[in-house]
C-alpha positions in Angstrom: -4.5 -14.7 -8.3 -5.1 -13.3 -4.8 -6.8 -10.2 -6.3 -8.9 -12.3 -8.7 -10.2 -14.4 -5.7 -10.9 -11.4 -3.6 -12.9 -9.8 -6.5 -15.0 -13.0 -7.4 -15.6 -14.1 -3.8 -18.3 -11.4 -3.1 -20.0 -12.2 -6.4 -20.1 -15.8 -5.8 -21.2 -15.5 -2.2 -23.9 -13.0 -3.2 -25.2 -15.5 -5.9 -25.2 -18.3 -3.3 -27.1 -16.1 -0.7 -29.8 -15.3 -3.5 -30.1 -18.9 -4.5 -30.4 -20.0 -0.8 -33.1 -17.7 0.0 -34.9 -18.5 -3.2 -35.0 -22.1 -2.0 -36.0 -21.1 1.4 -38.9 -19.0 0.0 -40.4 -22.3 -1.5 -40.0 -24.3 1.6 -41.5 -24.4 5.1 -38.6 -22.4 6.3 -39.6 -19.3 4.7 -38.4 -16.1 6.5 -40.8 -13.1 7.2 -41.3 -10.2 9.2 -37.7 -8.8 9.1 -37.8 -5.0 8.9 -35.8 -3.3 6.4 -33.3 -1.3 8.6 -32.1 -4.7 10.2 -29.3 -5.0 7.6 -27.8 -1.6 8.5 -26.5 -2.9 11.9 -24.2 -5.4 10.0 -23.6 -3.0 7.1 -22.1 -0.5 9.6 -19.7 -3.2 10.8 -18.7 -4.0 7.3 -18.2 -0.4 6.3 -16.3 0.4 9.4 -13.9 -2.6 9.1 -13.6 -1.9 5.2 -12.6 1.8 5.8 -10.0 0.8 8.5 -8.6 -1.8 6.1 -8.5 0.5 3.3 -6.8 3.1 5.5 -4.1 0.7 6.4 -3.5 0.0 2.7 -3.2 3.6 1.7 -1.0 4.4 4.7 1.5 2.0 3.2 1.6 4.2 0.1 1.9 7.4 2.1 4.8 5.9 4.3 6.7 5.1 1.1 6.3 8.5 -0.3 7.4 10.0 3.0 10.6 8.0 2.8 11.3 9.3 -0.6 10.9 12.9 0.8 13.3 11.9 3.5 15.8 10.4 0.9 15.5 13.7 -1.2 16.1 15.8 2.0 19.1 13.7 3.0 20.7 14.0 -0.5 20.2 17.8 -0.4 22.0 17.9 3.0 24.8 15.9 1.7 25.1 18.0 -1.5 25.1 21.4 0.4 27.6 20.3 2.9 30.1 19.2 0.2 29.3 22.4 -1.7 29.9 24.5 1.3 33.4 22.5 1.9 34.3 23.2 -1.8 35.5 19.6 -2.0 34.6 18.7 -5.7 37.2 15.9 -5.4 35.0 14.1 -3.1 32.5 13.4 -6.0 29.6 13.7 -3.7 27.4 15.2 -6.4 28.3 12.5 -8.9 27.6 9.8 -6.4 24.2 11.3 -5.5 23.2 11.6 -9.2 24.3 8.0 -9.9 22.2 7.0 -6.8 19.0 8.6 -8.1 19.5 7.2 -11.5 19.9 3.7 -9.8 16.8 4.2 -7.6 14.7 5.4 -10.5 15.8 2.1 -12.3 15.1 0.0 -9.3 11.5 1.3 -9.0 11.0 0.8 -12.7 12.3 -2.8 -12.3 9.9 -3.4 -9.4 6.9 -1.8 -11.4 7.7 -4.2 -14.3 8.6 -7.3 -12.5 7.3 -7.1 -8.9 10.7 -8.2 -7.5 12.1 -6.1 -4.6 16.0 -6.1 -3.8 16.9 -4.3 -0.5 20.6 -4.7 -0.8 22.8 -1.6 -0.3 24.1 0.3 -3.3 27.7 0.9 -4.3 27.0 4.8 -4.1 26.0 4.8 -0.5 29.0 2.4 0.4 31.2 5.1 -1.4 29.7 7.9 0.4 30.1 6.1 3.8 34.0 5.7 2.9 34.1 9.3 2.3 32.3 10.1 5.5 34.5 8.0 7.9 37.8 9.3 6.5 39.1 12.1 8.8 41.3 13.5 6.1 38.1 14.7 4.1 36.9 16.9 6.9 38.6 19.6 8.7 35.6 20.1 11.2 34.3 17.2 13.3 30.9 18.8 13.6 30.6 19.0 9.7 31.7 15.3 9.5 29.1 14.4 12.0 26.2 16.1 10.1 27.4 14.4 6.8 27.3 11.1 8.5 23.8 11.8 10.0 22.4 12.8 6.6 23.9 9.7 5.1 22.5 7.4 7.7 19.1 9.1 7.0 19.4 8.5 3.4 20.2 4.8 3.9 17.4 4.3 6.5 14.9 6.1 4.3 15.8 3.9 1.3 15.4 0.7 3.5 12.0 1.7 4.7 10.8 2.7 1.2 11.7 -0.7 -0.1 10.3 -2.5 2.9 7.1 -0.7 2.2 7.2 -2.0 -1.3 7.4 -5.6 0.3 4.8 -5.2 2.9 1.6 -7.0 2.5 -1.8 -6.7 4.1 -2.4 -9.3 6.9 -4.6 -12.2 5.6 -6.7 -12.2 8.7 -8.0 -8.6 7.7 -9.1 -9.9 4.3 -10.9 -12.9 6.0 -12.7 -10.6 8.6 -13.7 -8.3 5.8 -15.1 -11.1 3.7 -16.9 -12.6 6.8 -18.7 -9.2 7.5 -19.4 -8.9 3.8 -21.3 -12.1 3.7 -23.1 -11.4 6.9 -24.2 -8.1 5.3 -25.4 -9.9 2.1 -27.6 -12.4 4.3 -29.1 -9.5 6.3 -30.1 -7.7 3.0 -31.7 -10.9 1.8 -33.7 -11.2 5.1 -35.1 -7.8 4.5 -36.9 -9.0 1.1 -38.9 -12.1 2.1 -41.0 -13.5 -0.8 -39.7 -10.8 -3.2 -37.3 -12.5 -5.4 -36.6 -9.6 -7.8 -36.0 -7.1 -4.8 -33.8 -9.8 -3.1 -31.7 -10.3 -6.3 -31.2 -6.6 -7.1 -30.4 -5.5 -3.6 -27.9 -8.4 -2.7 -26.2 -8.1 -6.2 -25.8 -4.5 -6.0 -24.2 -4.8 -2.6 -22.1 -7.7 -4.0 -20.8 -5.4 -6.7 -19.8 -2.8 -4.1 -18.4 -5.5 -1.9 -16.3 -6.8 -4.8 -15.0 -3.3 -5.7 -14.1 -2.9 -2.0 -12.0 -6.1 -2.0 -10.4 -5.3 -5.3 -9.3 -1.9 -4.1 -7.9 -3.3 -0.9 -5.9 -6.1 -2.6 -4.9 -4.0 -5.6 -1.8 -2.5 -3.7 -0.6 -5.9 -2.8 0.5 -6.0 -6.3 4.2 -4.6 -6.2 4.0 -3.4 -9.8 0.9 -1.2 -8.9 2.2 0.0 -5.7 5.5 1.1 -7.1 3.6 3.1 -9.9 2.1 5.3 -7.2 5.4 6.5 -5.7 6.6 10.1 -6.4 10.0 9.7 -7.4 10.1 13.1 -9.0 11.5 14.5 -5.9 14.9 13.1 -7.0 14.9 15.0 -10.2 15.7 18.5 -8.6 18.8 17.1 -6.5 21.4 19.5 -7.9 
């Protein structure tokens, strides 16, 4: 719903601007004498804010993928430590593979339903029980490194799921829409008494404006966001 409103708003506002200026042209309030480059000043502000907003949105995807990399690195560390200790009885490898299967299923659920659950997993809890038991480690340094990697795994998972839930601040969309409407008006001012030129120029910008709003709000959808995450990094944990 939110994305539909964001996409339709520029088209509706553009149509209203065209209609309003068409009415002005047939009245005593007709606007004349505005030079073409006038609209560039407002268009620059719109473009700048649009690029900053799109950058914030894309950064959310990059952050989530960075956390997946951190998760994968932490799992590799845990696996290498358990292999170096030659303690297959700790079942670290089995727990990590179960964890990757669970997280792949979790992201698939988010992609299909949009619901995000940030509760801890049974695999992480079992690994923590293993990590805090002194009987499982003959060296305190190794135990500390194991715990450090496990904390990194849990934190990275939490941050990844938080990125799934994060949403763009509404005021940014409002400001972007405000600058877009001002730019539509500025473009219309540059075509006095030329209805066809006014219609074409305003509506072409409105289409670009609509695409920008659609792109920015597209990643507010958890299903779309989740589909962009690179979970393939979990597949080579062995």
